[in-house]
C-alpha positions as a printed NumPy array, in Angstrom:
array([[ 69.366, 138.311, -77.591],
       [ 67.589, 135.702, -80.015],
       [ 64.044, 134.998, -80.169],
       [ 64.537, 130.898, -80.13 ],
       [ 66.329, 131.256, -76.72 ],
       [ 64.22 , 130.548, -73.894],
       [ 64.742, 131.047, -70.592],
       [ 66.354, 128.116, -68.41 ],
       [ 67.167, 127.952, -64.44 ],
       [ 71.04 , 127.932, -63.74 ],
       [ 70.545, 123.798, -62.425],
       [ 68.654, 123.516, -66.066],
       [ 71.846, 124.995, -67.517],
       [ 73.646, 122.682, -65.5  ],
       [ 71.598, 119.613, -66.42 ],
       [ 71.813, 120.626, -70.462],
       [ 75.754, 120.705, -70.014],
       [ 75.787, 117.502, -68.503],
       [ 73.962, 115.711, -71.338],
       [ 76.129, 117.309, -73.513],
       [ 79.222, 115.61 , -71.587],
       [ 77.037, 112.383, -71.655],
       [ 76.4  , 113.099, -75.479],
       [ 80.092, 113.209, -76.227],
       [ 81.148, 110.295, -73.541],
       [ 82.751, 112.295, -71.214],
       [ 80.616, 112.694, -68.466],
       [ 81.892, 112.637, -65.379],
       [ 81.733, 109.885, -62.791],
       [ 80.303, 112.736, -60.066],
       [ 79.148, 116.566, -60.214],
       [ 79.394, 118.901, -57.035],
       [ 77.214, 121.984, -56.84 ],
       [ 75.739, 124.327, -54.436],
       [ 72.418, 125.196, -53.031],
       [ 71.196, 126.949, -56.282],
       [ 71.669, 123.189, -57.872],
       [ 70.933, 121.233, -54.926],
       [ 67.177, 122.259, -54.085],
       [ 66.417, 121.206, -57.855],
       [ 64.428, 117.883, -57.575],
       [ 64.718, 117.521, -61.387],
       [ 68.926, 118.139, -61.748],
       [ 68.951, 115.085, -58.525],
       [ 66.766, 112.959, -60.211],
       [ 68.246, 113.202, -63.746],
       [ 71.852, 112.142, -62.101],
       [ 70.737, 109.346, -60.822],
       [ 68.806, 108.312, -64.075],
       [ 72.491, 108.678, -65.324],
       [ 73.942, 106.727, -62.489],
       [ 76.248, 109.727, -61.771],
       [ 77.355, 110.341, -58.362],
       [ 76.598, 113.714, -56.834],
       [ 77.361, 116.369, -53.422],
       [ 75.157, 119.437, -53.646],
       [ 74.431, 122.019, -51.134],
       [ 70.918, 122.167, -49.654],
       [ 69.061, 124.653, -47.503],
       [ 69.366, 123.672, -43.951],
       [ 65.661, 124.   , -43.603],
       [ 65.196, 121.292, -46.267],
       [ 63.135, 117.964, -45.6  ],
       [ 64.924, 115.129, -45.966],
       [ 63.727, 111.839, -45.344],
       [ 65.329, 109.069, -43.005],
       [ 65.583, 105.806, -43.602],
       [ 62.583, 105.234, -40.947],
       [ 60.839, 106.942, -43.421],
       [ 60.602, 110.093, -40.863],
       [ 61.477, 113.202, -42.707],
       [ 63.607, 115.95 , -40.972],
       [ 65.214, 119.121, -41.434],
       [ 68.607, 119.017, -43.059],
       [ 70.503, 120.78 , -40.041],
       [ 68.706, 118.013, -37.496],
       [ 69.542, 115.096, -39.63 ],
       [ 73.754, 116.887, -39.406],
       [ 73.211, 116.235, -35.336],
       [ 72.777, 112.663, -35.81 ],
       [ 76.03 , 111.914, -37.278],
       [ 78.827, 110.971, -34.894],
       [ 81.343, 113.766, -34.404],
       [ 83.967, 111.146, -35.044],
       [ 82.569, 110.526, -38.103],
       [ 83.584, 114.352, -39.634],
       [ 86.786, 114.537, -41.887],
       [ 88.166, 118.298, -41.555],
       [ 89.885, 119.097, -44.478],
       [ 91.018, 122.069, -47.262],
       [ 90.099, 122.503, -50.631],
       [ 92.883, 124.74 , -51.356],
       [ 93.599, 128.476, -51.2  ],
       [ 91.065, 130.497, -52.865],
       [ 90.938, 134.336, -52.735],
       [ 89.27 , 134.726, -49.393],
       [ 92.269, 132.035, -48.541],
       [ 92.274, 128.566, -47.364],
       [ 88.48 , 126.921, -46.226],
       [ 88.352, 124.047, -44.588],
       [ 85.318, 121.927, -44.487],
       [ 83.53 , 119.557, -42.507],
       [ 82.574, 116.178, -44.502],
       [ 80.797, 113.125, -43.322],
       [ 78.656, 110.118, -44.893],
       [ 74.815, 109.613, -43.997],
       [ 73.074, 106.86 , -45.86 ],
       [ 69.908, 108.318, -46.986],
       [ 67.112, 106.151, -49.037],
       [ 66.778, 106.979, -52.378],
       [ 65.057, 109.656, -53.265],
       [ 66.733, 111.063, -49.871],
       [ 65.11 , 115.098, -50.083],
       [ 61.689, 116.061, -50.825],
       [ 60.274, 119.048, -51.905]])
C-alpha cells in the first residue's frame, strides 16, 4: 500500500466519493445506505450541508430526538407510527429472492439523531 494513503472508514470513503460527484456537478439529489453509514454523524452532517436527501439505516438502539426534545430509541419511535402510515413494497428480486420492505415517514427535527 502506498505510504501516502491514509486509513478511511467506509462512511468517509462514501463521503469522498460523493464530494467528487459534487465537484463534477453530478451529486444525486438523495442517497441511501445501511447502518454502517447511518451511524456516522459526520456523513449525515455533510449530506445536510449539501442539501442532499438521505435514507440511512441506523441501529434500533440509536437515540433519536423527537420534536418535543425527548430522546428515544429508534425502535421505540417506530411504534409511534400508525399502522396505516406504512407502505410495503418490493425493491425487486435479488440473490435471495424478492425482498419486501416497509416504509413510513416520521418527520424529525434536524439534527434528528444524536450520538
